[in-house]
C-alpha positions in Angstrom: 66.6 112.8 47.2 65.6 114.7 50.3 66.7 118.3 50.4 69.0 118.0 53.4 70.7 114.9 52.1 71.3 116.7 48.8 72.7 119.8 50.4 75.2 117.7 52.5 76.6 116.3 49.3 76.6 119.4 47.1 80.2 120.2 47.9 81.2 117.5 45.5 78.7 118.5 42.8 80.2 119.7 39.6 78.4 120.3 36.3 79.9 121.6 33.1 77.1 123.4 31.2 78.4 125.0 28.0 76.3 128.1 27.1 76.8 128.0 23.3 78.8 130.2 20.9 80.5 133.0 22.7 83.0 135.7 22.2 84.1 138.1 24.9 83.9 141.6 23.7 85.6 143.4 26.6 89.0 141.7 26.5 91.1 139.7 24.1 93.3 137.5 26.2 92.8 133.7 25.9 93.2 133.2 29.6 90.1 131.7 31.2 88.5 133.9 33.9 86.1 132.9 36.7 83.1 134.7 38.1 81.5 133.4 41.3 77.9 134.5 41.7 76.3 134.2 45.2 72.6 134.9 45.6 69.6 134.9 47.9 65.9 135.6 47.5 62.8 136.0 49.7 64.8 136.4 52.9 61.8 138.2 54.4 63.6 139.9 57.3 64.9 136.7 58.8 67.8 138.0 60.7 68.1 135.2 63.3 68.4 131.4 62.7 65.2 129.4 63.0 64.6 128.0 66.5 66.3 124.6 67.0 62.8 123.0 67.6 61.4 124.5 64.4 59.4 121.6 62.6 60.8 122.4 59.1 64.0 124.4 59.4 65.5 123.6 62.8 68.4 125.9 63.6 68.8 126.9 60.0 69.6 130.3 58.4 70.6 133.5 60.1 72.6 136.5 58.9 75.7 135.7 60.9 76.0 132.3 59.3 75.4 133.7 55.8 78.0 136.4 56.4 80.6 133.8 57.5 80.1 131.7 54.4 80.2 134.7 52.1 83.4 135.9 53.8 85.0 132.5 53.4 84.1 132.3 49.7 85.5 135.8 49.1 88.8 134.7 50.6 88.9 131.8 48.2 87.8 133.5 45.0 88.9 136.7 43.3 85.7 137.8 41.5 82.6 137.4 43.5 79.2 139.0 43.0 76.5 139.0 45.7 72.9 139.4 44.4 69.3 139.3 45.8 66.1 138.7 43.9 63.7 140.6 46.1 61.3 140.3 49.1 64.0 141.5 51.5 61.3 142.9 53.8 58.4 141.5 55.8 58.2 138.4 57.9 59.6 139.1 61.4 59.2 141.8 64.0 62.6 143.2 62.9 60.8 144.7 59.9 57.8 145.9 61.9 60.1 147.7 64.3 62.9 149.0 62.1 61.0 149.4 58.8 63.9 147.8 56.7 66.8 149.7 58.2 68.3 146.7 59.8 68.0 144.5 56.7 69.7 147.1 54.5 72.5 147.7 57.0 73.2 144.0 57.3 73.2 143.5 53.5 75.6 146.4 53.2 77.9 144.8 55.7 77.8 141.6 53.7 78.7 143.8 50.6 75.7 142.9 48.4 76.3 144.3 44.9 72.8 144.5 43.4 69.2 143.6 44.3 65.8 143.8 42.8 62.4 144.7 44.4 59.8 142.1 45.3 56.2 142.8 46.1 56.8 142.8 49.9 59.4 145.5 49.5 56.5 147.8 49.0 54.9 146.8 52.4 56.0 150.0 54.1 54.9 152.0 51.0 57.1 153.3 48.2 58.0 156.3 50.4 59.0 154.0 53.3 61.2 152.0 51.0 62.8 155.2 49.7 63.4 156.4 53.3 65.4 153.2 54.0 67.7 153.5 50.9 70.4 155.6 52.6 71.1 152.5 54.7 71.7 150.4 51.5 75.3 150.6 50.1 74.2 148.6 47.1 72.0 149.3 44.1 68.4 148.3 43.2 67.5 147.5 39.6 64.0 147.1 38.1 63.4 147.3 34.4 59.7 146.7 34.1 58.5 148.9 37.0 58.2 152.4 35.7 58.8 154.8 38.6 58.6 158.0 36.6 55.9 159.6 38.7 57.2 158.3 42.1 59.9 159.1 44.6 62.0 156.3 43.1 62.3 158.0 39.7 66.0 157.9 38.7 66.9 156.1 41.9 66.0 152.5 41.0 67.6 152.0 37.6 66.6 149.4 34.9 70.1 147.8 35.1 73.6 148.1 36.4 76.9 147.1 34.8 79.7 145.8 36.8 83.2 145.0 35.5 85.1 142.2 37.2 88.6 141.2 36.0 87.8 142.8 32.6 84.5 140.9 32.3 81.5 143.2 31.7 78.4 142.0 33.5 75.0 143.4 32.9 72.4 142.9 35.7 68.7 143.9 35.3 65.6 143.4 37.4 62.1 142.3 36.8 59.1 142.5 39.2 55.8 140.7 39.5 52.4 142.4 38.7 51.5 144.6 41.7 47.8 145.1 40.9 45.8 142.7 43.1 48.9 141.7 45.0 49.9 145.0 46.7 47.6 147.8 47.9 47.6 150.6 45.3 48.3 153.2 48.0 51.6 151.5 48.8 53.0 151.4 45.3 51.2 154.6 44.1 51.9 155.5 40.5 54.4 152.7 39.8 53.5 151.3 36.4 54.0 147.5 35.7 55.1 146.7 32.1 55.2 143.3 30.4 58.4 141.6 31.7 59.1 139.5 28.6 58.8 142.6 26.3 61.0 144.6 28.6 63.5 141.8 29.1 63.8 141.4 25.3 64.7 145.1 24.9 67.0 145.4 27.9 68.9 142.2 27.2 69.5 143.3 23.6 70.7 146.7 24.8 73.1 145.1 27.3 74.4 142.7 24.6 74.6 144.8 21.5 75.0 148.3 22.8 76.7 147.9 26.2 78.7 144.9 24.9 78.2 142.9 28.1 80.0 139.5 28.3 77.5 138.1 30.9 73.9 139.1 31.3 72.0 138.3 34.5 68.3 138.8 35.3 67.2 139.3 38.9 63.6 138.1 38.7 60.8 138.4 41.2 58.3 136.8 38.8 58.2 133.3 40.2 59.7 130.1 39.0 56.8 128.4 37.3 53.0 128.3 37.5 51.9 125.0 36.1 48.3 125.5 37.2 48.2 129.2 36.0 49.7 129.0 32.5 48.8 132.6 31.7 51.2 134.0 34.3 54.7 135.1 33.3 57.4 133.2 35.1 61.1 132.5 34.9 60.7 129.4 32.8 58.6 131.3 30.3 61.0 134.2 30.4 64.0 132.0 29.6 62.3 130.4 26.6 60.9 133.6 25.2 64.0 135.8 25.2 67.6 135.8 24.1 71.0 137.1 25.4 70.2 136.3 29.0 72.8 133.9 30.5 71.4 133.5 34.1 68.0 134.1 35.7 68.1 134.3 39.5 64.5 134.0 40.7 62.3 134.7 43.6 58.7 135.1 44.7 57.5 131.5 44.7 60.0 130.3 47.4 61.0 127.5 45.1 63.9 125.3 46.2 65.8 123.8 43.3 68.2 121.0 44.0 70.4 122.7 41.4 70.0 125.3 38.7 68.0 124.1 35.7 68.8 124.7 32.0 66.3 126.1 29.6 66.6 126.7 25.9 66.0 130.3 24.7 64.2 131.4 21.5 67.4 131.1 19.4 68.5 127.7 20.8 71.0 128.8 23.4 71.1 127.6 27.0 69.9 129.8 29.9 70.6 128.9 33.5 67.6 129.4 36.0 68.0 129.1 39.8 66.1 129.9 43.0 67.1 129.0 46.5 63.9 128.8 48.5 63.3 131.5 51.2 64.0 132.9 54.6 67.8 132.9 54.2 68.3 129.2 54.8 70.1 128.7 51.6 72.8 130.6 49.6 73.0 130.0 45.9 76.4 129.7 44.2 77.2 129.5 40.5 80.7 129.7 39.0 81.0 131.0 35.4 84.2 130.3 33.5 84.8 132.7 30.5 87.4 132.9 27.8 87.6 134.3 24.3 85.6 131.5 22.8 83.7 129.7 25.6 81.4 130.4 28.5 80.3 127.6 30.9 79.3 126.8 34.4 81.8 124.8 36.4 80.5 124.5 40.0 77.0 124.9 41.3 76.0 124.7 44.9 72.9 125.5 47.0 74.5 125.9 50.4 72.5 125.3 53.5 73.1 127.8 56.3 
């Protein structure tokens, strides 16, 4: 099915994906609760829609359109999270001129909750990224980048916990290997740690110590590398870990018709999604949670 044909019909798409044995730790009521997760990745400073004569994405995307869709969903739903999986910067003259200020201000206006860092978010240097942070009214998370000897030490945290309607949601970030991809003078003393090892520890902490009901990974590792099996990717991450419920990906600009389901190391289901690039799509996943169940009700990749 062609992408555009699929997107026109996603409003009617419903998939019930049960995520296995589950018990909410932060509340005891049997009433089912709903969390709506909206997400983007690899927007690359695309503020305006594509030109109407663009050969691949005619008239698509644009911040104004995305903001309108997000506002409409927020009016319809009580518990909405808005997340980004990295590469906010680089791709249009807006970044070259404003250095990321405009992107952060617009994301703040749309009320993003949490984002992770992609490799292109270092393109103005780690100091340049830090200089733009006062314009971001949302948090950045990255668990496998060690910023101890940089200006981001203590600023970009490994994870963030958000509570919505009594549901405790843990969100952590993972980034791609920077060596060979980004000039060392841009990321300076940032240390890259193995994402699967880090994710194993962080997810366990969020589940067993922080008692999170829903665990989300914002990943800028890439969806899959079939021709480069040695590379860590979201598909490998899902299979090699436990406790993660949802992986929102970036980096490879992969458009998935709908989220895929992978089986983790203990036989539980993990949802993996990525919505292309350049802000032409907005991902939506609805989680329904109660005392003894957790499942996905509605999933949409919305064209903008």
